[in-house]
C-alpha positions, 0 to 999 in steps of 0.5 A: 673831140668833145665839149666839156660841161663845165666850159665857160661859153660866155667870152666876156667872162673868159679870163684866157681871152685877157691872156690872148691876142684878143684881150683889147676887143671892143664889148660888141666885138666880144659878143660877136666873138662869143656867137661865132666861136667853137670850143673842142676837148682834146685827151692827151696825146691827140692831134689838134692839126697835122703838118701838111693839112689846110688851116680852116681856122685858128685855135686858142689854148683855154687850158691845157698843154700843147707841143708843136713839132716839125719833121726834119730832113731825117724824119726825126721830130724837132719841137719848135714851140710849147703852148699854154693857156691863152696862146694862139695856135695855127695863125701863121699857116692861116695868115701866109695861105700856106698848109700847116708847117707843123703838127700840134699835139696835147701833152695833157687833156686840154680844151681849145677855142677855135676861130674859123678863118672868116671869123679871125680875118673879120676880127683883123679887118674891124679891130686894129688892136688884134692886128697890132697883137698879131704883128707883136706875136709873129715878131716875137716867135720869129726872134725865139726861132732864130734864137733857137737856130743858134743855140741848136747849132752852137750850144753843147748838148748839156747846156741845151738840156738844161736850157730846155728844162728852164724853158719848161719851167718858165712855161709851165711853172712848178708843182706845189712843191715848188721843185717839180716841173708842172708838166709831164714829158717823156725824154723823146720830147725833151730830146726834140726840144733840145734838138738831139738824140733820145739817148743823149738827152737821157744820158745828160739828164742822168748826169744832171741828177747825179750832180745834184742838179735835178731829180728824176721822178718817172717822167716827172723832173725836179729842179734841185738847184736852180742856180746850178741849172742856170750856170749850166744853160749859159743863160743870163739870170 
């Protein structure tokens, strides 16, 4: 891990802070945070923290993309969450006092801020806004996890792949062509988002391509017909 020279060291001018749970900090607390936070640069495919490790603090994504995956009973990986700029990682394990129950790995070169356990709990104690934002985040993630369980157990595989592609679009947006997903995902990762075997995911992706709904460009995926993909996912528009 290494720091990048162009990293904005001043939290008061950091746009990503405004996207995180620390967006309502008082000026004096922002200055204090600036003195106590660290930052680390991770190359694509690097582990930020591993399942079973003891947490020493939390991470905030300044730039980049991260997948959080958990090992299932059959030793198959399941991607349980995706993270982007401003998202906080590792807070549930830190707050609960448990080891990490999942592994965080970068999908591309990423810069992350780090707050030690002591720094984070000091902010929670002295800033009700941070505590409320954290409670809201916990509630939202719990609801998303419950929805995910229902979808994996009840939706057909084709619908789950369509929904996974829409999730990637929502999280990371599109390239300048307004079609290609702005993230590079190997087919195994897409399968792990949808909760199925890689071979099944590949087959469905080719079916969607043959139906003119998506385009496959190596590891990049383009959405050619958004309305049909939305219909395939069985989600509400």
